[in-house]
Structure formats: structure tokens, C-alpha cells
C-alpha distance (Angstrom), angle and dihedral (degrees) to the residues before:
residue distance angle dihedral
A1 . . .
V2 3.80 . .
A3 3.79 100.9 .
D4 3.77 93.8 110.2
I5 3.75 96.5 44.6
P6 3.81 113.7 98.6
R7 3.81 113.4 -120.2
N8 3.77 120.3 -127.3
R9 3.77 138.6 174.4
G10 3.75 96.6 -138.2
S11 3.76 96.1 -97.4
A12 3.82 124.8 134.6
E13 3.81 89.5 -120.2
D14 3.77 91.3 57.7
I15 3.91 96.9 43.5
L16 3.79 106.1 38.7
P17 3.76 97.1 63.6
L18 3.85 88.7 56.4
G19 3.78 90.5 64.9
P20 3.83 94.7 -139.6
D21 3.88 121.0 -161.4
L22 3.78 89.0 -151.0
I23 3.81 134.6 17.3
V24 3.80 120.0 -156.5
A25 3.82 112.8 -157.4
G26 3.74 136.0 175.6
E27 3.80 125.9 -121.1
Y28 3.81 88.3 -108.7
T29 3.82 96.9 48.7
Q30 3.75 109.9 122.1
P31 3.82 106.9 -73.9
S32 3.84 94.0 -142.9
T33 3.83 89.4 53.9
K34 3.79 92.7 51.7
A35 3.84 90.1 45.6
L36 3.80 90.6 54.4
F37 3.80 92.2 50.9
R38 3.79 90.1 50.1
K39 3.88 90.8 47.4
L40 3.79 89.6 54.0
G41 3.84 90.7 50.5
I42 3.80 97.2 -116.1
P43 3.83 111.1 151.0
L44 3.82 107.6 -108.4
L45 3.78 125.6 -164.8
E46 3.77 112.2 -165.0
I47 3.80 114.6 -158.4
S48 3.83 123.0 -157.7
V49 3.78 123.9 -133.8
A50 3.79 108.3 -95.7
T51 3.79 113.1 -128.2
N52 3.77 94.9 -179.3
F53 3.76 140.7 10.8
D54 3.79 92.7 -87.6
G55 3.80 86.3 62.1
V56 3.78 90.1 49.6
R57 3.82 91.0 53.1
K58 3.84 90.7 46.8
N59 3.83 92.2 52.5
I60 3.78 91.9 47.6
R61 3.78 91.0 53.1
R62 3.81 93.9 46.2
I63 3.74 93.9 52.2
A64 3.80 91.1 43.0
A65 3.73 91.6 53.2
A66 3.80 91.8 49.1
V67 3.83 92.1 54.0
G68 3.78 100.1 34.0
A69 3.81 96.0 -110.1
E70 3.79 100.5 123.8
A71 3.83 95.3 134.0
K72 3.81 90.3 51.4
A73 3.79 89.6 49.5
D74 3.84 90.9 52.1
R75 3.82 89.9 54.6
M76 3.75 93.3 46.0
I77 3.80 92.1 51.2
E78 3.81 91.8 45.8
T79 3.82 89.1 55.8
L80 3.77 90.3 45.1
N81 3.75 92.4 52.5
S82 3.78 94.2 46.5
R83 3.80 92.2 51.7
L84 3.78 92.6 47.4
A85 3.74 92.0 50.9
A86 3.80 92.2 50.1
A87 3.88 91.0 51.3
A88 3.73 97.7 45.8
G89 3.77 115.5 132.7
S90 3.80 116.2 -95.2
A91 3.80 129.2 -135.0
G92 3.77 117.5 -80.8
P93 3.78 137.4 65.5
T94 3.83 117.5 1.7
P95 3.83 105.8 -145.1
S96 3.78 117.4 -157.4
L97 3.79 113.0 -115.2
L98 3.77 128.4 -161.0
F99 3.85 118.7 -159.4
Y100 3.76 106.6 -153.6
R101 3.72 133.9 -176.4
L102 3.84 145.2 171.7
G103 3.75 110.6 -55.4
G104 3.75 93.6 24.7
Y105 3.80 92.6 -78.8
S106 3.77 119.8 157.8
Q107 3.82 136.1 168.5
G108 3.80 121.9 -114.9
R109 3.78 134.3 176.6
H110 3.86 120.7 -19.5
T111 3.84 95.9 27.5
L112 3.79 130.9 114.8
M113 3.77 90.5 -118.7
D114 3.78 90.2 56.3
S115 3.82 89.2 53.7
I116 3.76 90.4 49.8
I117 3.82 92.3 48.5
R118 3.83 93.7 49.3
H119 3.82 94.7 42.7
D120 3.83 88.7 59.1
G121 3.83 93.8 52.2
F122 3.77 99.5 -101.0
V123 3.75 129.6 125.0
N124 3.80 114.1 -124.0
H125 3.79 104.1 -121.9
A126 3.78 92.3 -159.1
A127 3.76 97.4 48.5
H128 3.80 94.0 88.6
V129 3.80 90.1 57.4
L130 3.81 105.7 30.9
R131 3.71 135.1 53.2
G132 3.87 104.8 -168.2
V133 3.80 120.4 -20.7
G134 3.72 121.3 -18.0
R135 3.78 147.9 127.0
F136 3.82 120.1 -67.7
S137 3.75 108.7 -161.8
L138 3.78 120.4 -118.8
E139 3.81 88.7 -133.5
T140 3.83 90.1 57.6
V141 3.81 90.9 49.0
V142 3.81 92.0 51.1
V143 3.82 97.5 44.0
T144 3.80 95.0 42.9
P145 3.76 104.3 26.1
P146 3.83 123.7 -170.7
D147 3.74 124.6 -125.4
V148 3.86 92.3 -115.5
I149 3.77 137.0 11.6
V150 3.83 128.4 -144.2
L151 3.75 117.7 -164.8
G152 3.83 128.5 -158.2
S153 3.75 116.4 -125.1
G154 3.73 117.7 -89.4
H155 3.76 95.2 51.3
G156 3.78 95.7 124.0
P157 3.87 124.5 113.4
R158 3.75 112.7 -46.2
S159 3.76 137.1 159.7
S160 3.76 103.4 -125.4
R161 3.75 140.2 99.5
A162 3.79 90.0 -112.8
A163 3.84 90.5 57.1
E164 3.78 92.3 53.9
Y165 3.82 91.7 78.3
L166 3.77 90.9 63.0
S167 3.78 98.1 37.3
H168 3.83 94.7 46.9
P169 3.90 110.5 122.5
A170 3.76 90.8 -125.9
F171 3.81 91.7 56.2
Q172 3.80 91.5 43.8
R173 3.82 90.9 53.5
L174 3.80 90.0 50.0
R175 3.80 91.5 51.4
S176 3.75 90.7 51.7
K177 3.83 89.6 59.5
I178 3.75 102.5 43.4
P179 3.84 134.3 47.4
S180 3.81 116.8 -97.7
I181 3.80 138.3 173.7
T182 3.81 136.9 -179.1
L183 3.78 125.1 -119.1
P184 3.82 115.5 -160.0
D185 3.82 110.9 -116.2
R186 3.75 91.0 -128.5
L187 3.80 89.5 67.9
W188 3.75 98.3 59.2
I189 3.79 112.8 10.7
C190 3.82 90.4 88.4
G191 3.78 127.2 29.1
L192 3.78 104.3 -112.3
P193 3.83 135.5 143.8
S194 3.81 86.1 -99.4
S195 3.84 89.5 63.3
V196 3.81 85.7 85.3
D197 3.82 85.3 74.1
A198 3.78 87.9 66.5
V199 3.85 89.8 51.7
E200 3.81 92.3 50.8
R201 3.83 93.3 46.7
L202 3.78 91.7 49.6
A203 3.84 91.2 45.2
E204 3.81 90.5 53.5
F205 3.81 89.0 47.8
R206 3.90 91.2 53.3
R207 3.81 89.9 49.8
S208 3.78 89.9 51.3
L209 3.83 92.6 56.0
G210 3.77 94.9 69.3
R211 3.76 94.7 178.7
A212 3.74 142.0 88.1
P213 3.84 119.0 -91.1
R214 3.79 117.9 -86.4
N215 3.79 95.2 -136.1
P216 3.82 108.4 43.1
R217 3.81 91.5 176.2
T218 3.78 90.1 66.1
A219 3.83 97.0 40.9
T220 3.78 101.1 86.5
P221 3.82 125.2 135.6
């Protein structure tokens, strides 16, 4: 599908020779690059990071309006809403879930991952410590463990300081005692229509648990 689309690394040198009618940039795109595009008079649409599915819908509509694809956006959002409704967490126990990545990073309140976790009927184990993205110490994980763990992709064996968090014997012992799964980074790292895939995978994981949470003290709405 993308074979005929020129690849670029987001630099001005890559993009300017293409003569674009519109440039879509993220809020964390290099400010000097965006300033150059504006100086040259190229229309620039800056998209914010979506921290929930309302943000995903907003970005879909903004891009659709910019390229004249409003009807397609309506269909896309209708499908998104339908799939989200079908994957909503059911009544019953609310296990605490820790999302954990290389370097001990997790995602707390006001993140897309937090929205995904709560939508599926889990409690975000990092939310009481973190607002946004940050480190969640291995000591905290071991002393107050969650009921389940979700790992980002790329957590396999690596020779780096960042990988030591996930390869540490204490963390490995914890993983052997509680359920865990892996969610590919591409499903949650940016707020896209495909982020509903992460919701569906996590919802299926919750259904597969079929038991009450191990740590009721942490499993509060």
C-alpha cells in the first residue's frame, strides 16, 4: 500500500523536495523544522498527542477536515466507537494492572495507555504514582505487586542498563507468579484508530483471567 510513497525521516531536507500541499506534524516534531515550514508558507497542521480516545477522534476529524475526507472520518469513528463498546470491561473484579517497559518506565494518569487499561475494567497500578509517563521503581513493583503485568514489545533479552529492570531476578520471579502479556508498541505508542486493537487484546486477556484479583487492596476503581 505504501510502496510508491517516498520515505522520509521528518527532516526539512527530506520533505521540501516533495513539494507538499500540506504537512502534518506532531507537537514534538523539531520546533525549528516546523518554523521553517511556516516561514516558507507551507500549510502546517500540528496534531496533539492523544491521551484518550476523545483525543483520537479529535485528531481524526482535524486531519479529515484538512484533506476533505470528512465522510471517511465519520465511518472510521463509527467503527472505532462500535469496537470500543464491544470491548468495554464487564462487571466483576477489577484487577490491578501494571504496564512496564524497558528502563522501568510505565504510564500513569492522563495517558492513552491509562485510558486503555481503565476501558477494559482494570485499575492502572501506576496511576497513584505517575501522572503521564515516568519511571516506576522495581522496588515498588516487588513490594506492592499488581495482579497482572503488561509489557511493551521489545522486552526480550538485551545487553543494556534499561533491560536490567525486566531481566532482574526479582522481576522474573514476580512474572512467574502472576499473569502477563505483551502489547506491541505500535498499538498504543500513538493514538490512532488502530489503538482499539490494544483495547481488544487487553479485553480478551481480562476475560481469560477468570479469577479474582490477587491483591484486593490495590484493586479499587
